[in-house]
All heavy atoms as TSV, in Angstrom:
chain	resi	resn	atom	element	x	y	z
A	1	MET	N	N	4.985	-4.136	-27.127
A	1	MET	CA	C	5.482	-3.115	-26.180
A	1	MET	C	C	4.686	-3.142	-24.856
A	1	MET	O	O	5.310	-3.097	-23.824
A	1	MET	CB	C	5.335	-1.720	-26.826
A	1	MET	CG	C	5.734	-0.590	-25.928
A	1	MET	SD	S	5.632	0.930	-26.871
A	1	MET	CE	C	5.662	2.053	-25.557
A	2	PHE	N	N	3.400	-3.343	-24.920
A	2	PHE	CA	C	2.596	-3.412	-23.691
A	2	PHE	C	C	2.251	-4.817	-23.287
A	2	PHE	O	O	1.314	-5.004	-22.531
A	2	PHE	CB	C	1.338	-2.553	-23.873
A	2	PHE	CG	C	1.592	-1.110	-24.056
A	2	PHE	CD1	C	1.448	-0.499	-25.295
A	2	PHE	CD2	C	1.970	-0.354	-22.984
A	2	PHE	CE1	C	1.721	0.856	-25.452
A	2	PHE	CE2	C	2.279	0.999	-23.152
A	2	PHE	CZ	C	2.126	1.591	-24.367
A	3	SER	N	N	2.973	-5.779	-23.801
A	3	SER	CA	C	2.639	-7.160	-23.432
A	3	SER	C	C	2.840	-7.467	-21.954
A	3	SER	O	O	2.108	-8.300	-21.374
A	3	SER	CB	C	3.479	-8.129	-24.274
A	3	SER	OG	O	4.855	-7.911	-24.012
A	4	VAL	N	N	3.784	-6.828	-21.326
A	4	VAL	CA	C	3.977	-7.012	-19.867
A	4	VAL	C	C	2.826	-6.463	-19.095
A	4	VAL	O	O	2.369	-7.057	-18.160
A	4	VAL	CB	C	5.310	-6.336	-19.479
A	4	VAL	CG1	C	5.515	-6.456	-17.937
A	4	VAL	CG2	C	6.485	-6.960	-20.188
A	5	ILE	N	N	2.355	-5.255	-19.491
A	5	ILE	CA	C	1.260	-4.660	-18.783
A	5	ILE	C	C	-0.023	-5.447	-18.983
A	5	ILE	O	O	-0.792	-5.646	-18.031
A	5	ILE	CB	C	1.084	-3.179	-19.256
A	5	ILE	CG1	C	2.294	-2.359	-18.819
A	5	ILE	CG2	C	-0.215	-2.584	-18.675
A	5	ILE	CD1	C	2.301	-0.984	-19.407
A	6	SER	N	N	-0.322	-5.934	-20.141
A	6	SER	CA	C	-1.568	-6.639	-20.428
A	6	SER	C	C	-1.493	-8.059	-19.876
A	6	SER	O	O	-2.538	-8.705	-19.845
A	6	SER	CB	C	-1.887	-6.642	-21.944
A	6	SER	OG	O	-0.883	-7.342	-22.638
A	7	ALA	N	N	-0.335	-8.539	-19.444
A	7	ALA	CA	C	-0.262	-9.894	-18.992
A	7	ALA	C	C	-1.019	-10.061	-17.625
A	7	ALA	O	O	-1.551	-11.092	-17.359
A	7	ALA	CB	C	1.208	-10.301	-18.781
A	8	SER	N	N	-1.053	-9.015	-16.827
A	8	SER	CA	C	-1.774	-9.074	-15.583
A	8	SER	C	C	-2.761	-7.959	-15.516
A	8	SER	O	O	-2.465	-6.783	-15.651
A	8	SER	CB	C	-0.730	-8.928	-14.465
A	8	SER	OG	O	-1.437	-8.789	-13.214
A	9	THR	N	N	-4.026	-8.298	-15.301
A	9	THR	CA	C	-5.123	-7.323	-15.255
A	9	THR	C	C	-4.889	-6.314	-14.100
A	9	THR	O	O	-5.047	-5.129	-14.257
A	9	THR	CB	C	-6.430	-7.957	-15.094
A	9	THR	OG1	O	-6.579	-8.919	-16.082
A	9	THR	CG2	C	-7.596	-6.967	-15.189
A	10	GLY	N	N	-4.516	-6.850	-12.963
A	10	GLY	CA	C	-4.248	-5.956	-11.788
A	10	GLY	C	C	-3.131	-4.999	-12.055
A	10	GLY	O	O	-3.190	-3.819	-11.640
A	11	LEU	N	N	-2.053	-5.423	-12.683
A	11	LEU	CA	C	-0.917	-4.608	-12.970
A	11	LEU	C	C	-1.285	-3.569	-13.966
A	11	LEU	O	O	-0.871	-2.408	-13.796
A	11	LEU	CB	C	0.252	-5.476	-13.446
A	11	LEU	CG	C	1.572	-4.745	-13.639
A	11	LEU	CD1	C	2.092	-4.205	-12.287
A	11	LEU	CD2	C	2.628	-5.668	-14.182
A	12	GLY	N	N	-2.084	-3.920	-14.957
A	12	GLY	CA	C	-2.517	-2.906	-15.977
A	12	GLY	C	C	-3.377	-1.841	-15.302
A	12	GLY	O	O	-3.266	-0.662	-15.646
A	13	ALA	N	N	-4.257	-2.267	-14.418
A	13	ALA	CA	C	-5.140	-1.335	-13.717
A	13	ALA	C	C	-4.255	-0.385	-12.840
A	13	ALA	O	O	-4.534	0.809	-12.753
A	13	ALA	CB	C	-6.145	-2.035	-12.820
A	14	TRP	N	N	-3.239	-0.930	-12.187
A	14	TRP	CA	C	-2.376	-0.100	-11.347
A	14	TRP	C	C	-1.643	0.954	-12.179
A	14	TRP	O	O	-1.611	2.074	-11.817
A	14	TRP	CB	C	-1.346	-1.005	-10.618
A	14	TRP	CG	C	-0.609	-0.177	-9.611
A	14	TRP	CD1	C	-0.932	0.020	-8.343
A	14	TRP	CD2	C	0.626	0.471	-9.830
A	14	TRP	NE1	N	-0.011	0.789	-7.662
A	14	TRP	CE2	C	0.977	1.109	-8.560
A	14	TRP	CE3	C	1.457	0.701	-10.872
A	14	TRP	CZ2	C	2.112	1.845	-8.384
A	14	TRP	CZ3	C	2.604	1.456	-10.706
A	14	TRP	CH2	C	2.936	2.026	-9.501
A	15	PHE	N	N	-1.093	0.500	-13.326
A	15	PHE	CA	C	-0.392	1.465	-14.210
A	15	PHE	C	C	-1.392	2.515	-14.765
A	15	PHE	O	O	-1.028	3.693	-14.847
A	15	PHE	CB	C	0.280	0.769	-15.361
A	15	PHE	CG	C	1.563	0.142	-15.013
A	15	PHE	CD1	C	1.801	-1.184	-15.159
A	15	PHE	CD2	C	2.620	0.900	-14.477
A	15	PHE	CE1	C	2.996	-1.803	-14.820
A	15	PHE	CE2	C	3.813	0.372	-14.129
A	15	PHE	CZ	C	4.044	-1.003	-14.285
A	16	SER	N	N	-2.593	2.150	-15.078
A	16	SER	CA	C	-3.576	3.086	-15.530
A	16	SER	C	C	-3.909	4.080	-14.426
A	16	SER	O	O	-3.978	5.300	-14.735
A	16	SER	CB	C	-4.834	2.365	-15.980
A	16	SER	OG	O	-5.837	3.250	-16.350
A	17	GLY	N	N	-4.086	3.612	-13.259
A	17	GLY	CA	C	-4.439	4.521	-12.153
A	17	GLY	C	C	-3.264	5.444	-11.829
A	17	GLY	O	O	-3.440	6.640	-11.522
A	18	ALA	N	N	-2.000	4.925	-11.864
A	18	ALA	CA	C	-0.845	5.721	-11.586
A	18	ALA	C	C	-0.661	6.812	-12.638
A	18	ALA	O	O	-0.367	7.966	-12.340
A	18	ALA	CB	C	0.401	4.876	-11.522
A	19	ALA	N	N	-0.900	6.438	-13.901
A	19	ALA	CA	C	-0.787	7.460	-14.973
A	19	ALA	C	C	-1.862	8.517	-14.833
A	19	ALA	O	O	-1.599	9.705	-15.047
A	19	ALA	CB	C	-0.906	6.746	-16.342
A	20	THR	N	N	-3.056	8.131	-14.467
A	20	THR	CA	C	-4.150	9.108	-14.215
A	20	THR	C	C	-3.780	10.021	-13.090
A	20	THR	O	O	-3.992	11.199	-13.167
A	20	THR	CB	C	-5.442	8.372	-13.945
A	20	THR	OG1	O	-5.791	7.502	-15.027
A	20	THR	CG2	C	-6.589	9.370	-13.713
A	21	GLY	N	N	-3.268	9.472	-11.997
A	21	GLY	CA	C	-2.790	10.271	-10.874
A	21	GLY	C	C	-1.758	11.296	-11.226
A	21	GLY	O	O	-1.782	12.435	-10.838
A	22	VAL	N	N	-0.759	10.846	-11.981
A	22	VAL	CA	C	0.332	11.769	-12.414
A	22	VAL	C	C	-0.271	12.863	-13.300
A	22	VAL	O	O	0.093	14.052	-13.198
A	22	VAL	CB	C	1.449	10.992	-13.159
A	22	VAL	CG1	C	2.394	11.915	-13.806
A	22	VAL	CG2	C	2.194	10.080	-12.138
A	23	GLY	N	N	-1.205	12.459	-14.190
A	23	GLY	CA	C	-1.830	13.486	-15.059
A	23	GLY	C	C	-2.641	14.506	-14.322
A	23	GLY	O	O	-2.629	15.701	-14.610
A	24	LEU	N	N	-3.321	14.018	-13.290
A	24	LEU	CA	C	-4.075	14.940	-12.437
A	24	LEU	C	C	-3.238	15.829	-11.586
A	24	LEU	O	O	-3.579	16.987	-11.293
A	24	LEU	CB	C	-5.085	14.143	-11.548
A	24	LEU	CG	C	-6.220	13.476	-12.272
A	24	LEU	CD1	C	-6.985	12.610	-11.310
A	24	LEU	CD2	C	-7.148	14.476	-12.943
A	25	PHE	N	N	-2.096	15.306	-11.144
A	25	PHE	CA	C	-1.175	16.103	-10.339
A	25	PHE	C	C	-0.506	17.211	-11.133
A	25	PHE	O	O	-0.157	18.261	-10.616
A	25	PHE	CB	C	-0.120	15.249	-9.661
A	25	PHE	CG	C	0.776	15.970	-8.718
A	25	PHE	CD1	C	0.318	16.353	-7.477
A	25	PHE	CD2	C	2.061	16.364	-9.082
A	25	PHE	CE1	C	1.105	17.068	-6.606
A	25	PHE	CE2	C	2.857	17.055	-8.204
A	25	PHE	CZ	C	2.365	17.406	-6.978
A	26	ALA	N	N	-0.323	16.966	-12.434
A	26	ALA	CA	C	0.315	17.927	-13.300
A	26	ALA	C	C	-0.521	19.209	-13.466
A	26	ALA	O	O	-0.014	20.307	-13.685
A	26	ALA	CB	C	0.622	17.359	-14.672
A	27	VAL	N	N	-1.840	19.113	-13.262
A	27	VAL	CA	C	-2.707	20.249	-13.343
A	27	VAL	C	C	-2.611	21.002	-12.036
A	27	VAL	O	O	-2.750	20.402	-10.949
A	27	VAL	CB	C	-4.178	19.829	-13.590
A	27	VAL	CG1	C	-5.117	21.000	-13.606
A	27	VAL	CG2	C	-4.312	19.034	-14.855
A	28	VAL	N	N	-2.379	22.308	-12.073
A	28	VAL	CA	C	-2.182	23.063	-10.870
A	28	VAL	C	C	-3.586	23.343	-10.237
A	28	VAL	O	O	-4.384	24.066	-10.781
A	28	VAL	CB	C	-1.488	24.420	-11.115
A	28	VAL	CG1	C	-1.344	25.218	-9.819
A	28	VAL	CG2	C	-0.065	24.124	-11.696
A	29	GLY	N	N	-3.830	22.671	-9.143
A	29	GLY	CA	C	-5.064	22.844	-8.391
A	29	GLY	C	C	-4.724	23.420	-7.030
A	29	GLY	O	O	-3.623	23.882	-6.767
A	30	ALA	N	N	-5.681	23.257	-6.148
A	30	ALA	CA	C	-5.504	23.793	-4.797
A	30	ALA	C	C	-4.335	23.038	-4.065
A	30	ALA	O	O	-3.522	23.682	-3.428
A	30	ALA	CB	C	-6.767	23.649	-4.025
A	31	GLN	N	N	-4.324	21.731	-4.202
A	31	GLN	CA	C	-3.253	20.951	-3.499
A	31	GLN	C	C	-1.903	21.309	-4.101
A	31	GLN	O	O	-0.909	21.498	-3.345
A	31	GLN	CB	C	-3.536	19.487	-3.631
A	31	GLN	CG	C	-2.542	18.626	-2.927
A	31	GLN	CD	C	-2.790	17.150	-3.074
A	31	GLN	OE1	O	-3.747	16.742	-3.797
A	31	GLN	NE2	N	-2.009	16.326	-2.424
A	32	SER	N	N	-1.789	21.333	-5.393
A	32	SER	CA	C	-0.503	21.605	-6.018
A	32	SER	C	C	-0.041	23.028	-5.691
A	32	SER	O	O	1.156	23.269	-5.412
A	32	SER	CB	C	-0.588	21.443	-7.525
A	32	SER	OG	O	-0.949	20.147	-7.861
A	33	ALA	N	N	-0.973	23.981	-5.663
A	33	ALA	CA	C	-0.619	25.352	-5.309
A	33	ALA	C	C	-0.134	25.428	-3.873
A	33	ALA	O	O	0.830	26.199	-3.561
A	33	ALA	CB	C	-1.800	26.271	-5.567
A	34	PHE	N	N	-0.746	24.644	-2.984
A	34	PHE	CA	C	-0.380	24.655	-1.582
A	34	PHE	C	C	1.043	24.054	-1.448
A	34	PHE	O	O	1.906	24.645	-0.728
A	34	PHE	CB	C	-1.337	23.805	-0.768
A	34	PHE	CG	C	-0.973	23.707	0.650
A	34	PHE	CD1	C	-1.009	24.761	1.555
A	34	PHE	CD2	C	-0.508	22.482	1.170
A	34	PHE	CE1	C	-0.649	24.622	2.878
A	34	PHE	CE2	C	-0.156	22.330	2.514
A	34	PHE	CZ	C	-0.196	23.406	3.367
A	35	ILE	N	N	1.367	22.988	-2.161
A	35	ILE	CA	C	2.666	22.358	-2.100
A	35	ILE	C	C	3.709	23.383	-2.628
A	35	ILE	O	O	4.830	23.534	-2.068
A	35	ILE	CB	C	2.697	21.060	-2.873
A	35	ILE	CG1	C	1.832	19.998	-2.192
A	35	ILE	CG2	C	4.129	20.525	-3.021
A	35	ILE	CD1	C	1.679	18.700	-2.985
A	36	LEU	N	N	3.399	23.999	-3.751
A	36	LEU	CA	C	4.340	24.964	-4.302
A	36	LEU	C	C	4.596	26.133	-3.306
A	36	LEU	O	O	5.705	26.587	-3.146
A	36	LEU	CB	C	3.840	25.488	-5.631
A	36	LEU	CG	C	3.869	24.522	-6.779
A	36	LEU	CD1	C	3.118	25.093	-7.995
A	36	LEU	CD2	C	5.290	24.178	-7.140
A	37	ARG	N	N	3.498	26.580	-2.650
A	37	ARG	CA	C	3.639	27.727	-1.729
A	37	ARG	C	C	4.501	27.316	-0.563
A	37	ARG	O	O	5.387	28.081	-0.125
A	37	ARG	CB	C	2.256	28.124	-1.248
A	37	ARG	CG	C	2.234	29.253	-0.254
A	37	ARG	CD	C	0.818	29.664	0.130
A	37	ARG	NE	N	0.862	30.460	1.287
A	37	ARG	CZ	C	0.576	29.914	2.561
A	37	ARG	NH1	N	0.257	28.675	2.703
A	37	ARG	NH2	N	0.646	30.737	3.595
A	38	GLN	N	N	4.302	26.119	-0.024
A	38	GLN	CA	C	5.088	25.656	1.078
A	38	GLN	C	C	6.590	25.475	0.687
A	38	GLN	O	O	7.482	25.744	1.480
A	38	GLN	CB	C	4.529	24.341	1.669
A	38	GLN	CG	C	3.203	24.458	2.341
A	38	GLN	CD	C	3.226	25.381	3.483
A	38	GLN	OE1	O	2.667	26.469	3.427
A	38	GLN	NE2	N	3.826	25.020	4.590
A	39	GLY	N	N	6.794	25.020	-0.574
A	39	GLY	CA	C	8.179	24.883	-0.998
A	39	GLY	C	C	8.872	26.174	-1.184
A	39	GLY	O	O	10.048	26.373	-0.830
A	40	ILE	N	N	8.131	27.183	-1.621
A	40	ILE	CA	C	8.701	28.528	-1.849
A	40	ILE	C	C	9.016	29.156	-0.479
A	40	ILE	O	O	10.037	29.779	-0.277
A	40	ILE	CB	C	7.785	29.465	-2.649
A	40	ILE	CG1	C	7.697	28.958	-4.122
A	40	ILE	CG2	C	8.213	30.870	-2.560
A	40	ILE	CD1	C	6.635	29.598	-4.938
A	41	LEU	N	N	8.109	28.960	0.484
A	41	LEU	CA	C	8.338	29.494	1.833
A	41	LEU	C	C	9.311	28.659	2.635
A	41	LEU	O	O	9.772	29.092	3.721
A	41	LEU	CB	C	7.009	29.552	2.582
A	41	LEU	CG	C	5.927	30.553	2.065
A	41	LEU	CD1	C	4.641	30.358	2.818
A	41	LEU	CD2	C	6.510	31.946	2.108
A	42	ARG	N	N	9.642	27.449	2.139
A	42	ARG	CA	C	10.548	26.532	2.842
A	42	ARG	C	C	10.050	26.190	4.223
A	42	ARG	O	O	10.772	26.201	5.221
A	42	ARG	CB	C	11.961	27.059	2.883
A	42	ARG	CG	C	12.572	27.243	1.490
A	42	ARG	CD	C	14.016	27.616	1.611
A	42	ARG	NE	N	14.537	27.976	0.296
A	42	ARG	CZ	C	15.051	27.079	-0.544
A	42	ARG	NH1	N	15.130	25.879	-0.282
A	42	ARG	NH2	N	15.544	27.556	-1.774
A	43	LYS	N	N	8.770	25.917	4.358
A	43	LYS	CA	C	8.144	25.555	5.618
A	43	LYS	C	C	7.470	24.178	5.516
A	43	LYS	O	O	6.664	23.941	4.679
A	43	LYS	CB	C	7.025	26.580	5.999
A	43	LYS	CG	C	7.556	27.926	6.359
A	43	LYS	CD	C	6.393	28.775	6.824
A	43	LYS	CE	C	6.863	30.168	7.178
A	43	LYS	NZ	N	5.792	31.029	7.622
A	44	HIS	N	N	7.921	23.258	6.404
A	44	HIS	CA	C	7.309	21.969	6.516
A	44	HIS	C	C	7.205	21.229	5.164
A	44	HIS	O	O	6.193	20.557	4.861
A	44	HIS	CB	C	5.910	22.056	7.115
A	44	HIS	CG	C	5.846	22.904	8.351
A	44	HIS	ND1	N	6.456	22.590	9.495
A	44	HIS	CD2	C	5.239	24.127	8.525
A	44	HIS	CE1	C	6.233	23.558	10.405
A	44	HIS	NE2	N	5.502	24.507	9.818
A	45	ILE	N	N	8.275	21.264	4.360
A	45	ILE	CA	C	8.243	20.686	3.054
A	45	ILE	C	C	7.996	19.164	3.062
A	45	ILE	O	O	7.123	18.678	2.396
A	45	ILE	CB	C	9.537	21.062	2.229
A	45	ILE	CG1	C	9.628	22.580	2.100
A	45	ILE	CG2	C	9.518	20.341	0.872
A	45	ILE	CD1	C	10.963	23.037	1.587
A	46	VAL	N	N	8.846	18.485	3.835
A	46	VAL	CA	C	8.789	17.021	3.816
A	46	VAL	C	C	7.424	16.507	4.370
A	46	VAL	O	O	6.777	15.643	3.718
A	46	VAL	CB	C	9.995	16.434	4.593
A	46	VAL	CG1	C	9.816	14.915	4.781
A	46	VAL	CG2	C	11.295	16.778	3.935
A	47	PRO	N	N	6.914	16.982	5.478
A	47	PRO	CA	C	5.631	16.449	5.990
A	47	PRO	C	C	4.486	16.785	4.969
A	47	PRO	O	O	3.568	15.994	4.828
A	47	PRO	CB	C	5.388	17.175	7.278
A	47	PRO	CG	C	6.718	17.681	7.752
A	47	PRO	CD	C	7.549	17.885	6.499
A	48	VAL	N	N	4.511	17.982	4.420
A	48	VAL	CA	C	3.446	18.325	3.498
A	48	VAL	C	C	3.449	17.424	2.253
A	48	VAL	O	O	2.416	16.919	1.836
A	48	VAL	CB	C	3.549	19.843	3.070
A	48	VAL	CG1	C	2.663	20.163	1.876
A	48	VAL	CG2	C	3.203	20.699	4.220
A	49	VAL	N	N	4.645	17.244	1.664
A	49	VAL	CA	C	4.720	16.406	0.428
A	49	VAL	C	C	4.402	14.943	0.793
A	49	VAL	O	O	3.704	14.311	0.026
A	49	VAL	CB	C	6.173	16.532	-0.194
A	49	VAL	CG1	C	6.350	15.504	-1.248
A	49	VAL	CG2	C	6.376	17.926	-0.702
A	50	ALA	N	N	4.866	14.473	1.889
A	50	ALA	CA	C	4.540	13.042	2.301
A	50	ALA	C	C	3.106	12.859	2.567
A	50	ALA	O	O	2.493	11.870	2.098
A	50	ALA	CB	C	5.370	12.685	3.600
A	51	THR	N	N	2.426	13.791	3.237
A	51	THR	CA	C	0.979	13.701	3.501
A	51	THR	C	C	0.211	13.737	2.185
A	51	THR	O	O	-0.720	12.928	1.963
A	51	THR	CB	C	0.535	14.813	4.420
A	51	THR	OG1	O	1.261	14.768	5.636
A	51	THR	CG2	C	-0.952	14.734	4.729
A	52	CYS	N	N	0.509	14.682	1.311
A	52	CYS	CA	C	-0.219	14.832	0.066
A	52	CYS	C	C	-0.003	13.597	-0.815
A	52	CYS	O	O	-0.935	13.089	-1.484
A	52	CYS	CB	C	0.222	16.085	-0.685
A	52	CYS	SG	S	-0.332	17.575	0.155
A	53	ALA	N	N	1.259	13.078	-0.840
A	53	ALA	CA	C	1.518	11.862	-1.656
A	53	ALA	C	C	0.768	10.646	-1.136
A	53	ALA	O	O	0.170	9.868	-1.937
A	53	ALA	CB	C	3.014	11.601	-1.680
A	54	ALA	N	N	0.713	10.514	0.204
A	54	ALA	CA	C	-0.049	9.391	0.798
A	54	ALA	C	C	-1.531	9.477	0.484
A	54	ALA	O	O	-2.131	8.507	0.120
A	54	ALA	CB	C	0.206	9.335	2.279
A	55	ILE	N	N	-2.073	10.671	0.621
A	55	ILE	CA	C	-3.522	10.886	0.364
A	55	ILE	C	C	-3.806	10.607	-1.136
A	55	ILE	O	O	-4.781	9.955	-1.484
A	55	ILE	CB	C	-3.973	12.301	0.748
A	55	ILE	CG1	C	-3.939	12.340	2.307
A	55	ILE	CG2	C	-5.363	12.613	0.232
A	55	ILE	CD1	C	-4.136	13.757	2.853
A	56	ASP	N	N	-2.936	11.030	-2.067
A	56	ASP	CA	C	-3.134	10.835	-3.455
A	56	ASP	C	C	-3.030	9.356	-3.730
A	56	ASP	O	O	-3.847	8.862	-4.565
A	56	ASP	CB	C	-2.042	11.602	-4.294
A	56	ASP	CG	C	-2.360	13.071	-4.456
A	56	ASP	OD1	O	-3.560	13.460	-4.102
A	56	ASP	OD2	O	-1.481	13.803	-4.833
A	57	ALA	N	N	-2.129	8.685	-3.136
A	57	ALA	CA	C	-1.957	7.218	-3.351
A	57	ALA	C	C	-3.230	6.486	-2.914
A	57	ALA	O	O	-3.711	5.567	-3.561
A	57	ALA	CB	C	-0.752	6.680	-2.639
A	58	ILE	N	N	-3.781	6.887	-1.767
A	58	ILE	CA	C	-5.027	6.260	-1.298
A	58	ILE	C	C	-6.181	6.535	-2.249
A	58	ILE	O	O	-6.929	5.625	-2.569
A	58	ILE	CB	C	-5.343	6.775	0.160
A	58	ILE	CG1	C	-4.310	6.244	1.185
A	58	ILE	CG2	C	-6.775	6.385	0.567
A	58	ILE	CD1	C	-4.391	6.896	2.512
A	59	PHE	N	N	-6.309	7.737	-2.690
A	59	PHE	CA	C	-7.397	8.040	-3.599
A	59	PHE	C	C	-7.248	7.319	-4.936
A	59	PHE	O	O	-8.213	6.838	-5.509
A	59	PHE	CB	C	-7.479	9.559	-3.863
A	59	PHE	CG	C	-8.103	10.325	-2.769
A	59	PHE	CD1	C	-7.721	11.664	-2.546
A	59	PHE	CD2	C	-9.055	9.811	-1.921
A	59	PHE	CE1	C	-8.311	12.390	-1.517
A	59	PHE	CE2	C	-9.628	10.512	-0.896
A	59	PHE	CZ	C	-9.280	11.801	-0.692
A	60	ILE	N	N	-6.024	7.208	-5.461
A	60	ILE	CA	C	-5.782	6.508	-6.696
A	60	ILE	C	C	-6.130	5.056	-6.547
A	60	ILE	O	O	-6.806	4.480	-7.382
A	60	ILE	CB	C	-4.353	6.730	-7.205
A	60	ILE	CG1	C	-4.162	8.184	-7.650
A	60	ILE	CG2	C	-4.031	5.794	-8.362
A	60	ILE	CD1	C	-2.709	8.531	-7.857
A	61	PHE	N	N	-5.635	4.445	-5.479
A	61	PHE	CA	C	-5.913	2.998	-5.236
A	61	PHE	C	C	-7.390	2.760	-5.080
A	61	PHE	O	O	-7.967	1.833	-5.676
A	61	PHE	CB	C	-5.200	2.526	-3.973
A	61	PHE	CG	C	-5.480	1.129	-3.647
A	61	PHE	CD1	C	-4.900	0.099	-4.305
A	61	PHE	CD2	C	-6.393	0.824	-2.613
A	61	PHE	CE1	C	-5.167	-1.244	-4.006
A	61	PHE	CE2	C	-6.657	-0.485	-2.271
A	61	PHE	CZ	C	-6.083	-1.531	-3.010
A	62	ALA	N	N	-8.085	3.635	-4.344
A	62	ALA	CA	C	-9.533	3.476	-4.135
A	62	ALA	C	C	-10.301	3.650	-5.451
A	62	ALA	O	O	-11.237	2.858	-5.731
A	62	ALA	CB	C	-10.056	4.481	-3.070
A	63	SER	N	N	-9.927	4.565	-6.275
A	63	SER	CA	C	-10.631	4.804	-7.501
A	63	SER	C	C	-10.409	3.617	-8.497
A	63	SER	O	O	-11.308	3.175	-9.165
A	63	SER	CB	C	-10.233	6.135	-8.200
A	63	SER	OG	O	-8.875	6.096	-8.535
A	64	VAL	N	N	-9.173	3.099	-8.547
A	64	VAL	CA	C	-8.847	2.013	-9.438
A	64	VAL	C	C	-9.614	0.761	-8.923
A	64	VAL	O	O	-10.205	0.027	-9.735
A	64	VAL	CB	C	-7.373	1.753	-9.575
A	64	VAL	CG1	C	-7.072	0.416	-10.258
A	64	VAL	CG2	C	-6.689	2.859	-10.297
A	65	ALA	N	N	-9.608	0.503	-7.649
A	65	ALA	CA	C	-10.314	-0.630	-7.118
A	65	ALA	C	C	-11.811	-0.498	-7.333
A	65	ALA	O	O	-12.464	-1.490	-7.667
A	65	ALA	CB	C	-10.040	-0.762	-5.576
A	66	GLY	N	N	-12.349	0.707	-7.154
A	66	GLY	CA	C	-13.750	0.901	-7.412
A	66	GLY	C	C	-14.155	0.697	-8.871
A	66	GLY	O	O	-15.193	0.055	-9.191
A	67	LEU	N	N	-13.345	1.201	-9.801
A	67	LEU	CA	C	-13.625	0.999	-11.199
A	67	LEU	C	C	-13.456	-0.457	-11.575
A	67	LEU	O	O	-14.239	-0.967	-12.388
A	67	LEU	CB	C	-12.686	1.860	-12.077
A	67	LEU	CG	C	-13.054	3.337	-12.082
A	67	LEU	CD1	C	-11.991	4.118	-12.870
A	67	LEU	CD2	C	-14.405	3.564	-12.790
A	68	ARG	N	N	-12.533	-1.137	-10.965
A	68	ARG	CA	C	-12.393	-2.578	-11.294
A	68	ARG	C	C	-13.620	-3.364	-10.782
A	68	ARG	O	O	-14.103	-4.256	-11.479
A	68	ARG	CB	C	-11.141	-3.090	-10.633
A	68	ARG	CG	C	-10.854	-4.518	-10.993
A	68	ARG	CD	C	-9.516	-4.984	-10.455
A	68	ARG	NE	N	-9.280	-6.368	-10.853
A	68	ARG	CZ	C	-8.297	-7.057	-10.440
A	68	ARG	NH1	N	-7.388	-6.525	-9.651
A	68	ARG	NH2	N	-8.145	-8.325	-10.844
A	69	THR	N	N	-14.135	-2.973	-9.663
A	69	THR	CA	C	-15.330	-3.644	-9.132
A	69	THR	C	C	-16.545	-3.401	-10.011
A	69	THR	O	O	-17.331	-4.308	-10.302
A	69	THR	CB	C	-15.596	-3.122	-7.664
A	69	THR	OG1	O	-14.478	-3.375	-6.873
A	69	THR	CG2	C	-16.825	-3.786	-7.095
A	70	LEU	N	N	-16.652	-2.155	-10.489
A	70	LEU	CA	C	-17.780	-1.804	-11.373
A	70	LEU	C	C	-17.667	-2.529	-12.697
A	70	LEU	O	O	-18.692	-3.007	-13.250
A	70	LEU	CB	C	-17.820	-0.310	-11.643
A	70	LEU	CG	C	-18.353	0.573	-10.538
A	70	LEU	CD1	C	-18.181	2.032	-10.856
A	70	LEU	CD2	C	-19.794	0.247	-10.225
A	71	THR	N	N	-16.460	-2.641	-13.266
A	71	THR	CA	C	-16.315	-3.308	-14.547
A	71	THR	C	C	-16.506	-4.835	-14.467
A	71	THR	O	O	-16.927	-5.445	-15.444
A	71	THR	CB	C	-14.988	-2.975	-15.199
A	71	THR	OG1	O	-13.959	-3.409	-14.306
A	71	THR	CG2	C	-14.853	-1.516	-15.559
A	72	THR	N	N	-16.206	-5.395	-13.348
A	72	THR	CA	C	-16.431	-6.891	-13.214
A	72	THR	C	C	-17.889	-7.220	-12.883
A	72	THR	O	O	-18.254	-8.318	-13.030
A	72	THR	CB	C	-15.479	-7.469	-12.133
A	72	THR	OG1	O	-15.710	-6.813	-10.855
A	72	THR	CG2	C	-14.022	-7.368	-12.586
A	73	ALA	N	N	-18.581	-6.246	-12.371
A	73	ALA	CA	C	-19.999	-6.517	-11.964
A	73	ALA	C	C	-20.915	-6.547	-13.186
A	73	ALA	O	O	-20.711	-6.130	-14.214
A	73	ALA	CB	C	-20.457	-5.392	-11.021
């Protein structure tokens, strides 16, 4: 089942980071509450979601890259 993911170490790390990011986003924190509030108020929905998604993607990529560097060292 996971033979495709384990075939490439980088791809497996990416999927792991993406799954972690989705799991962290599911928990209602300050950022999620802000997005929900903006959605309810119908104010600046697209820029807020785009900015938060871009920042989350950068953090996920940086954390996966950092953990990969630590594990190979």
